[in-house]
VMD Tcl script that builds the backbone (N, CA, C; Angstrom):
set m [mol new atoms 198]
animate dup $m
set s [atomselect $m all]
$s set {name element resname resid chain x y z} {
  {N N MET 1 A 64.474 274.033 -103.565}
  {CA C MET 1 A 64.396 274.374 -104.977}
  {C C MET 1 A 63.648 273.284 -105.731}
  {N N LEU 2 A 62.701 273.664 -106.549}
  {CA C LEU 2 A 61.939 272.711 -107.333}
  {C C LEU 2 A 62.711 272.298 -108.572}
  {N N MET 3 A 62.592 271.031 -108.893}
  {CA C MET 3 A 63.255 270.523 -110.104}
  {C C MET 3 A 62.297 270.681 -111.280}
  {N N SER 4 A 62.809 271.096 -112.394}
  {CA C SER 4 A 62.009 271.268 -113.603}
  {C C SER 4 A 62.127 270.021 -114.474}
  {N N ASN 5 A 61.033 269.655 -115.118}
  {CA C ASN 5 A 61.039 268.510 -116.029}
  {C C ASN 5 A 61.328 268.940 -117.458}
  {N N THR 6 A 61.644 270.205 -117.653}
  {CA C THR 6 A 61.937 270.716 -118.978}
  {C C THR 6 A 63.232 270.116 -119.486}
  {N N ASP 7 A 63.202 269.684 -120.720}
  {CA C ASP 7 A 64.371 269.127 -121.395}
  {C C ASP 7 A 64.853 267.815 -120.790}
  {N N ARG 8 A 63.943 267.088 -120.166}
  {CA C ARG 8 A 64.257 265.755 -119.643}
  {C C ARG 8 A 63.345 264.742 -120.310}
  {N N PRO 9 A 63.879 263.612 -120.752}
  {CA C PRO 9 A 63.002 262.580 -121.310}
  {C C PRO 9 A 62.195 261.915 -120.197}
  {N N ALA 10 A 60.931 261.676 -120.456}
  {CA C ALA 10 A 60.070 260.961 -119.521}
  {C C ALA 10 A 60.225 259.462 -119.753}
  {N N ARG 11 A 59.948 258.691 -118.731}
  {CA C ARG 11 A 59.870 257.240 -118.888}
  {C C ARG 11 A 58.410 256.878 -118.688}
  {N N LEU 12 A 57.822 256.189 -119.670}
  {CA C LEU 12 A 56.393 255.906 -119.661}
  {C C LEU 12 A 56.117 254.411 -119.720}
  {N N HIS 13 A 54.947 254.025 -119.214}
  {CA C HIS 13 A 54.422 252.680 -119.410}
  {C C HIS 13 A 53.222 252.857 -120.328}
  {N N TYR 14 A 53.311 252.302 -121.534}
  {CA C TYR 14 A 52.265 252.464 -122.540}
  {C C TYR 14 A 51.169 251.423 -122.333}
  {N N MET 15 A 49.917 251.882 -122.359}
  {CA C MET 15 A 48.756 251.021 -122.202}
  {C C MET 15 A 47.845 251.228 -123.412}
  {N N ALA 16 A 46.813 250.419 -123.530}
  {CA C ALA 16 A 45.936 250.464 -124.701}
  {C C ALA 16 A 45.280 251.831 -124.901}
  {N N ASN 17 A 44.901 252.492 -123.842}
  {CA C ASN 17 A 44.179 253.761 -123.977}
  {C C ASN 17 A 44.923 254.952 -123.398}
  {N N GLY 18 A 46.204 254.816 -123.175}
  {CA C GLY 18 A 46.970 255.924 -122.615}
  {C C GLY 18 A 48.317 255.441 -122.124}
  {N N PHE 19 A 48.915 256.241 -121.290}
  {CA C PHE 19 A 50.210 255.866 -120.729}
  {C C PHE 19 A 50.311 256.384 -119.309}
  {N N ARG 20 A 51.175 255.742 -118.534}
  {CA C ARG 20 A 51.432 256.136 -117.158}
  {C C ARG 20 A 52.864 256.653 -117.094}
  {N N VAL 21 A 53.060 257.772 -116.433}
  {CA C VAL 21 A 54.384 258.356 -116.295}
  {C C VAL 21 A 55.116 257.653 -115.157}
  {N N LEU 22 A 56.230 257.012 -115.476}
  {CA C LEU 22 A 57.057 256.333 -114.479}
  {C C LEU 22 A 58.159 257.240 -113.959}
  {N N ALA 23 A 58.676 258.094 -114.836}
  {CA C ALA 23 A 59.687 259.084 -114.459}
  {C C ALA 23 A 59.339 260.370 -115.203}
  {N N PRO 24 A 59.192 261.471 -114.482}
  {CA C PRO 24 A 58.749 262.715 -115.113}
  {C C PRO 24 A 59.732 263.258 -116.142}
  {N N GLY 25 A 59.174 263.928 -117.126}
  {CA C GLY 25 A 59.942 264.576 -118.174}
  {C C GLY 25 A 58.980 265.288 -119.094}
  {N N ASP 26 A 59.499 265.930 -120.121}
  {CA C ASP 26 A 58.619 266.675 -121.017}
  {C C ASP 26 A 58.522 266.069 -122.411}
  {N N HIS 27 A 59.251 264.974 -122.669}
  {CA C HIS 27 A 59.223 264.363 -123.994}
  {C C HIS 27 A 59.646 262.896 -123.917}
  {N N VAL 28 A 59.438 262.185 -125.029}
  {CA C VAL 28 A 59.983 260.845 -125.237}
  {C C VAL 28 A 60.672 260.856 -126.594}
  {N N MET 29 A 61.437 259.839 -126.866}
  {CA C MET 29 A 62.129 259.743 -128.145}
  {C C MET 29 A 61.425 258.702 -129.018}
  {N N CYS 30 A 61.262 259.013 -130.292}
  {CA C CYS 30 A 60.670 258.074 -131.239}
  {C C CYS 30 A 61.596 256.864 -131.370}
  {N N ALA 31 A 61.010 255.668 -131.272}
  {CA C ALA 31 A 61.792 254.433 -131.329}
  {C C ALA 31 A 62.429 254.200 -132.693}
  {N N VAL 32 A 61.888 254.784 -133.751}
  {CA C VAL 32 A 62.411 254.560 -135.101}
  {C C VAL 32 A 63.307 255.705 -135.547}
  {N N SER 33 A 62.794 256.923 -135.480}
  {CA C SER 33 A 63.530 258.067 -136.033}
  {C C SER 33 A 64.435 258.761 -135.028}
  {N N GLY 34 A 64.194 258.535 -133.739}
  {CA C GLY 34 A 64.971 259.231 -132.719}
  {C C GLY 34 A 64.505 260.666 -132.493}
  {N N ALA 35 A 63.401 261.054 -133.147}
  {CA C ALA 35 A 62.875 262.416 -132.993}
  {C C ALA 35 A 62.311 262.606 -131.592}
  {N N ARG 36 A 62.438 263.797 -131.111}
  {CA C ARG 36 A 61.901 264.165 -129.802}
  {C C ARG 36 A 60.391 264.420 -129.944}
  {N N VAL 37 A 59.582 263.761 -129.112}
  {CA C VAL 37 A 58.123 263.896 -129.165}
  {C C VAL 37 A 57.646 264.462 -127.826}
  {N N PRO 38 A 57.187 265.714 -127.807}
  {CA C PRO 38 A 56.656 266.283 -126.559}
  {C C PRO 38 A 55.478 265.445 -126.065}
  {N N LEU 39 A 55.355 265.269 -124.752}
  {CA C LEU 39 A 54.292 264.429 -124.213}
  {C C LEU 39 A 52.906 264.900 -124.629}
  {N N ASP 40 A 52.717 266.208 -124.727}
  {CA C ASP 40 A 51.388 266.697 -125.109}
  {C C ASP 40 A 51.073 266.460 -126.586}
  {N N GLU 41 A 52.046 266.010 -127.362}
  {CA C GLU 41 A 51.838 265.691 -128.773}
  {C C GLU 41 A 51.933 264.192 -129.058}
  {N N LEU 42 A 52.204 263.388 -128.035}
  {CA C LEU 42 A 52.367 261.945 -128.212}
  {C C LEU 42 A 51.017 261.297 -128.513}
  {N N ARG 43 A 50.893 260.679 -129.665}
  {CA C ARG 43 A 49.642 260.038 -130.092}
  {C C ARG 43 A 49.830 258.588 -130.522}
  {N N TYR 44 A 51.059 258.175 -130.797}
  {CA C TYR 44 A 51.294 256.853 -131.375}
  {C C TYR 44 A 52.331 256.088 -130.558}
  {N N TRP 45 A 51.959 254.862 -130.150}
  {CA C TRP 45 A 52.876 254.008 -129.407}
  {C C TRP 45 A 52.467 252.563 -129.565}
  {N N SER 46 A 53.345 251.678 -129.151}
  {CA C SER 46 A 53.083 250.240 -129.170}
  {C C SER 46 A 53.078 249.728 -127.737}
  {N N VAL 47 A 51.972 249.093 -127.344}
  {CA C VAL 47 A 51.884 248.515 -126.006}
  {C C VAL 47 A 52.852 247.340 -125.901}
  {N N GLY 48 A 52.867 246.476 -126.912}
  {CA C GLY 48 A 53.726 245.295 -126.891}
  {C C GLY 48 A 55.206 245.627 -126.859}
  {N N ALA 49 A 55.597 246.583 -127.684}
  {CA C ALA 49 A 57.007 246.963 -127.763}
  {C C ALA 49 A 57.377 248.017 -126.712}
  {N N GLN 50 A 56.365 248.621 -126.067}
  {CA C GLN 50 A 56.590 249.709 -125.116}
  {C C GLN 50 A 57.479 250.771 -125.753}
  {N N ALA 51 A 57.041 251.230 -126.937}
  {CA C ALA 51 A 57.816 252.195 -127.719}
  {C C ALA 51 A 56.912 253.297 -128.242}
  {N N ALA 52 A 57.457 254.494 -128.346}
  {CA C ALA 52 A 56.737 255.653 -128.869}
  {C C ALA 52 A 57.149 255.899 -130.317}
  {N N TYR 53 A 56.221 256.494 -131.077}
  {CA C TYR 53 A 56.487 256.822 -132.473}
  {C C TYR 53 A 56.099 258.270 -132.740}
  {N N ALA 54 A 56.840 258.938 -133.586}
  {CA C ALA 54 A 56.654 260.364 -133.844}
  {C C ALA 54 A 55.457 260.667 -134.741}
  {N N SER 55 A 55.038 259.726 -135.573}
  {CA C SER 55 A 53.930 259.988 -136.501}
  {C C SER 55 A 53.186 258.701 -136.807}
  {N N ALA 56 A 52.009 258.854 -137.407}
  {CA C ALA 56 A 51.213 257.692 -137.816}
  {C C ALA 56 A 51.960 256.867 -138.861}
  {N N GLU 57 A 52.637 257.540 -139.774}
  {CA C GLU 57 A 53.374 256.829 -140.826}
  {C C GLU 57 A 54.488 255.974 -140.234}
  {N N ILE 58 A 55.228 256.540 -139.301}
  {CA C ILE 58 A 56.325 255.794 -138.665}
  {C C ILE 58 A 55.771 254.627 -137.869}
  {N N ALA 59 A 54.682 254.848 -137.132}
  {CA C ALA 59 A 54.070 253.772 -136.346}
  {C C ALA 59 A 53.571 252.655 -137.252}
  {N N SER 60 A 52.908 253.007 -138.346}
  {CA C SER 60 A 52.396 251.991 -139.276}
  {C C SER 60 A 53.520 251.155 -139.855}
  {N N GLU 61 A 54.593 251.827 -140.241}
  {CA C GLU 61 A 55.749 251.105 -140.802}
  {C C GLU 61 A 56.377 250.193 -139.750}
  {N N ALA 62 A 56.535 250.697 -138.559}
  {CA C ALA 62 A 57.180 249.905 -137.506}
  {C C ALA 62 A 56.334 248.719 -137.065}
  {N N LEU 63 A 55.017 248.875 -137.094}
  {CA C LEU 63 A 54.126 247.848 -136.597}
  {C C LEU 63 A 53.602 246.895 -137.654}
  {N N SER 64 A 53.914 247.171 -138.924}
  {CA C SER 64 A 53.432 246.288 -139.991}
  {C C SER 64 A 54.248 244.990 -140.007}
  {N N PRO 65 A 53.571 243.867 -140.286}
  {CA C PRO 65 A 54.287 242.585 -140.351}
  {C C PRO 65 A 55.262 242.587 -141.515}
  {N N ARG 66 A 56.351 241.992 -141.329}
  {CA C ARG 66 A 57.400 241.928 -142.373}
  {C C ARG 66 A 57.255 240.699 -143.200}
}
mol reanalyze $m
mol bondsrecalc $m
mol representation Tube
mol addrep $m
């Protein structure tokens, strides 16, 4: 029986121009809001923090110097 990756969070390694899937899944969780981000919609992340963000606004806020 094949295992489905539906409804499982993926574990990713974020790089400057993309990401590598370490553990299969269909989504990641936003590091700030906790929102579910489907992998095919993931556009914003931090290489240094190894964290995903749900939107440009959330990423900008999270990555701006305090």
